C-alpha positions, 0 to 999 in steps of 0.5 A: 387585395388578398391572395386566394392561394393564402386564404384560410383552408376552410373559408368558402370562396365567394363568386360574388353572387348572394346565395338565394335559397330555392323554394323547393330545397329542403331546409331552405326555410322558403315554402314552395309557391303553391304550398298552403299556409299552415293555419289554413289547413284544418286538423282532421280527427280520425274518430269522435273525441269525447269530453272530460269524464269529470264533466259528469260532476258538473252536470250532477251538481247542476241537476241537484241544485236545480231539482233541490230548489224546485222540490223545496219550493213545492214542498213549502208551498204545499205545507204552508197553503195546505195544497196536497197537489204541490206536495205530490208535485214536489215528490214527483220532481224529486223522483224524476231528478233522481232518475235523470241524475242516474243517466248523467254519466251516459249522457256525458259519454254521448257528447263528442265532437269531430274536426273535419276538413271544412267543418266541426261536427258536434253531437249529443243525446242518448235516445234523441241524438243531435248532430250539428256541423258548423263550417269554419268559414261561418264562425263569428264568435268562439268563446270560453266560459267557465262556471265555479264548478268547472273552474274547480275541476279545470274544465271549460265550455267552448261556444261558437256562434255563426250568423244563424242562431240555430247553429250556435253550439256549446261544447262542454267539459273540455280541459282548459288547455284543450279548450284554449288550443281548439279556440285558437285553431278555430279562430285561425281557420275562420279567418282564413276561410272567410278571407277565401284562402 
């Protein structure tokens, strides 16, 4: 049996009991019994967060393609079948599309979201603004979609659906990394809130 007096100077003397970290001790690595789980707490935004300004390009290209096809069809129908109303309708659609495209930057700036303690609030619209609050515990599907233009710009659309179809919300124009982080956060919150934690 080794002599305690000849032990190494820096060697700790054991009393025979294992050192058990206490939950309240700092740096112990053991959370206090009443401490909430890390993934059960929602990140709360102080203000509205906006989508990427590059989303304007996605919206403009989509409007140009849609309006261009409509105008082309109406003009062709008007010229082939000698229908003046179709020609005038094509011109009207073209003018309305140009005015709409001019408002795209303002429309994109109106899109925003905000994370709160119990739900995520989404808003969009200029004259007629729509706000939707989606509770974390009601989310059933959180999906990321990317069109060809969005992929080229490094953007993604985040869609979350609840049991009520009217509360399906698509949050467009997020940078891909932000969309993936937000998706993971919402999935974790949805699971913990549905479990009643």
